Residue, then its C-alpha position, 0 to 999 in steps of 0.5 A: m431503512n432498507v438495503r438500497d438506502t443503506m447502500k446509498q449512504i455507504l457509497e456517499a460516505e466512502s466517496r466523501a472520505i476518499a475525496n477528503i484525503p488530504v493532498t500534501d507534498d508528502y505524497e511526492r516525497a513518498v513517491k521519490l523515496i520509493v523510486t530512489q530506494g527501490k529503483e535506483r539503489g536496488g532496495q525493495l519496499g517492505t510493507s507491514g500492518r496488522g489485521k485488516c491493515g495487514q491485508i491491505a499492506q499485502n495487496i500493496a506489496t504485490t501490486f508494487s512487485s508487478t509494476g516494477i518495484p520489488a516489494v515484500f510484506l513483513h508480518p509484524s509478529e513474524a518479524q520478531h521470530g526471524d523474518l526481519g532478515i528478509l529486509q535488505t540494505n537500501d529498503v524502505m518501509l511502508l507501515l499501515s495503522n489506522s490508530g497509529k497505536t498498533r503495538e506490533i507495528v510500533e514495536l516493528v519500528s524499533l526492531v527494524h532500526s536495530f537491524s538497520a539504523e538508516m531505514k526510512f519509514i512511510v506511515v499511513t495512518g488516521n492519527p497524525e499525532s500518534e506514536l507511530a506517526h511521530h516515528a515516521d520519516i513521511c506521514l500520509w494522513t488518511g483524513g480520519a473519516p469515521e467508519v461506516c460500520p454501524l458500531g463505528l468499530t469494524p475497519t471499513t472506510s479506513t481500509t477503503i482509504m488506505t487501499v486508495i492511498g496505495d493506488i496513488l503511490v503505485v500509479n505515481v511510481m509507475k509514472e515516475t519510472g516510466f513503467t511500460k506494458q512490456d515491463y508489465a508483461l515480463r512480470h505477469h505471464g499468466g491469465y487475462l492480464g498476461i495475455k493482454s499485456r503481451q498481445g496488445e489485444d483483448p484476450a476475449f477476442i484472441n480466445n474466440r479467434h482460436k476456437 
């Protein structure tokens, strides 16, 4: 099988996996919790994950920060060595683990609860029956689609789905809070997007005009 054929198979498989993400009321609950804690009560969104899930969690945190919800990535291992102190009253945690069994993430739940017993957890996982899922206040199941990796091991489809779930949360929180282009400009001063958000014009047009 050549690259073109493999590419078509991967696109079809991952598109199907995204389309099959279970649409549940838990997403509305998650959005309301993030808005309540991060917007109304002055808290922040703490995200965490290990490995590839950690990279997705970092991306989700930075996207939320740029769209009106203060957010921070908490490395699950560093949390055991003082970084737990970055958490604040009224925060909410978003944890990512495809297996729902990642040791450092499961341990993080206990660490956070010892630090703040009232902390709420949103968990994104491919295993709704896992230990981590049972610790969640809100569990967002990915649907558990198989990885497109030929070994069935490398995080591929699962990380794509988690990225999309992050987008679902971000976009709906933006709508819920009425986040505007002006709000975006206050948080994003540099680059193409900074210019576009402030000027309301295509930066390519602006740049050409000043040449």
